N, C-alpha and C positions, 0 to 999 in steps of 0.2 A: 504493500500500500504506500509506504513512504517513498519507494522508488518511483511509483507512478506519479505521485504529486510533485516529486522533485523534477521529473521529466516535464511535466506541465509548466512548472515555474520556469524551467530553462527555455521553454517555447513561448513564454510570456503570454500564456492564455489559461483560461479555466478549462476544466474537464466537463465531459458529458457523462452523466450517470443515467443509465436506463433501467427501468423496472419492467419485468414481465412475470407472469405467474407460471411456475413450473407445471407443465402438463396441459396448458391452455393453448388451443382447444383440444389437443390430444398430444400424446408423448412425442410422436414423430415430428409434427409441425413445430411444437415448442422447442425441440432440440435443434431443428433446422434454423429457427430464429436465433436461438442462443448462440449457435456456432457462427452465425453471420454477423452478429452485433459488432465485434471488434473491427472488421473490415468496413462496416457501415459508418464507423466513427465513435462507437461507445468506448469511453476510456475506463470506466468501471461499470460492472454489471451487478444490479440487485436482482436476485431471483426469489420470487415470492413462494413461500411454503403454503400450499393450499390448506384452508381451515374453514370449518363450517360457520364460524361466528367472528368474522374479522371486524371488530368494533371500531377501528380507526379508519376503515376504508369506505369509500362511497360506492354507488351502484355499479360502476364499471369494474372495479376490482372485485367486489363481491360476486358479480356475475362470472368473472373469470375463474375465481376459485371454485364456484359451483360447477362450471363446465369441466374444469380439470378433475374434480372429484368424480363427476359422472363418468369421465373417460378413464377412470382407474388410477388417478394420481394418489400417491401415498409417499411418506417420507423416504422410504427406501428408493423409490424411483426418482425422487428429487436428487438424492445423493448420486444415484446412477447417472443422471443427466450431467452433473458436475464432472464425474469421472470421464464420461464420454467427451465433454468439452476439453478437458485437460489433455487428451490424447493429441490434440493439435494446437493447443494454446496454453503455454505454461506461464504467461506473463500477465494477462488481463486479470485484475482482481475481481473476485466474485464474493459478494456479500449475500448471505441468506437473510431474508426479511420476513417477519411474521409474528406469531404469537406463541406463548410458552406451552399451551396445552399439548400440541403434538410432540414437542420436545420432551415434556414431562412423561407422556405415555411411552415414548421411545426409550426413555431413560437418559438423564442428562449426561452422565459420564460416558455412556456408550455413544450418545449422539456426538459429543465433542470429539471423541476418538475417531468416529466414522467420518465426521465432517472434515477433519484435518486430513485423513487418509484419502478422501475423495478430491481434495484440492480447494476446499473453501478457505477464504482468507479472513472473513469476518462475519459478524452477526448483528442484526438489528432485531431485538425482541421488544416490541412496542409496549407490552403490558407487564414488563418487569421493572418496577421503579427502583431507585437506588437503595431503598430500604431492604430489598430482596437480593442484594448483590451476592451474598454468600450462596444463594441458591444456584446461580448459573454464571453470572458475570465473572466473578473472581476465578472460579475453576476454568472458565474458558480462557481468560487472560493468561493464567498460569500455564495453560497447555499450548498457548501460542496463537489463539484465535483473537482477532480484534473484536472488541465489543463497542459498538457505535451507538451512542445515546442521542435521543431527540431533545432539542430545545425548542420551545414554542413561544408565541407572542405573550403567553401568560407566565413564562418562567421568569420570576422576579429575582432581584439581587440576593435575596435570602436563599432561594432555592437553587440558583445557578451553581454554586460551588459543589453541591451534592451531585448535580447532573454531570459536571465535568470531572469529578474525582477519579472515576474508573473508566472514563471514555478513552478509546484509542482508535487509531486509524484516521478518523475525521469526526467532526461534530455535525450532525444533521439538523439544520434549522428548518422547522416547519413554518412556512411563510404565512399560513392562514390559521385562524382559530376554527377548527372544524374537521370534517372528514376529507379524505382524498377526493379531488375532482370537484369539490363543492363550490369553489370560488376561484378568483384569479389573484395572483400575488400583486401587491402594491409595491412599486419600485422604490419609492422613497422610504417606506417602512422597512423593506428588506435591507437597503443600504445601511440604515441606522442600526438594525439588529445585528448585521454582520460586523459592523464596527464595534458594537458593544461586546460581542463574543470574542473578537480578536484582542480586545483589551484584557481579557481574562484567560485566554488559552493560546498556545502556539500551534494547536492542531488546525489543519485545514478546515474550512467551513463550507459545507455543501448545502444548497438550498433546494427544497422540494415542496410539493403540494401546490397546486394552482398554476403550474407552468404548462401551458397547453399548446404553444406554437413556437416555431423557430425564433420569431422576433422576441417573444417573452423569454426564451432560453438565453438569447443573446443579451437581453437587459440584465438578467441575473448574472451572467458570465462576466459582466463588466465590474461587478462589485464583490462576487463570491469566488471561491476556489473551484466550485463545481455547481452545475445546474442539474437537478434530478427531474426526470420526466417519467411518470408512471401511467396515470390514468389515461392520458391522451394516447399513448402508445397502445395500451390495452384496448382502448376503444377502436383504434384502427384495425386491430385484429378482429374484434367483435363485428365490425361493419363489413368485413370481408366474408363472413360465414354465410352459409345458405340458411334456408328457413328452419332446418332441423339442427342448426348449430354445428354443422360439419364444415371443415376448412375447404376453401376453394383451392384450385391449383396455384393461384397467385397470392394466397394468404401471407406466406412468409416474405414474398417479394414486396408486397405492399407495406408490411411492417418495417422491413429494412429500408425501403425507400423513404419512409417517414423519418427514420433514424438518421439517414444521410442528410435530410433537410435540417434536422435539429443540429447535427454536427457542424454543418456548414455555417449555421447561424452562430453557434458557440465559437467556432474558429475565427470568424470574422470580427468577433468582439474582443479585440486586443485590449490589454490592460492600459489604462492611462499612464503616461510617464510618471514615474515615482510611486506608483501604486504598490501597496504591500500585498504580495501573493501568498 
């Protein structure tokens, strides 16, 4: 993770982080999209772990999770997907994102070992607060998995130190108060929030939630270390499916074409002279 952000800094640009749900709309299509993301311009990949009750996610990602589960997704297949990806790409960081229940059922220690063996670089577990760090965060960090924490518009000065204490890899700033895909990010508010975080941590700051277009990704890229796009990409996949939810021949191509547009926007958004990356 550090090597990727160092490379981005050397290029004087922010990164593009893309999110898709593992197994959406089926294993084969999802794997094809995953394998194509780096060439399309994704610098870091978030891979969603399907779950029946994704409380922080809006309709697009909720639907993606249900499609994946209906198609047979489970944690073992998510890790299998990462192993397949690693056969041809050893460099692109992969972060698994989701909720603790599937990890708990799998067994936390076994999950950490299997995730590392598969080639996972980090974790975002949105429903594990700092008060529960001993449950999963600290064992993951000790084993060598980054644990990436979310900061939000409601994370005040009293709460922020606890959020940052055991965060590694990068800090993920949620640009809106609400679920994924529910609203659009406000540029001035994002810039102020990133500046506040940078005053408290040396970790890179990625900004997600509410980034829907290449232009919006570019706006975020001018002030943050990475722009995260999830719901908009997941919706592109959904829009390509037939009436029965099956992938079309061009589902993966359409998804990757959208990522190329996002990447082009991010890459054109060079940092202002003297900006801190």
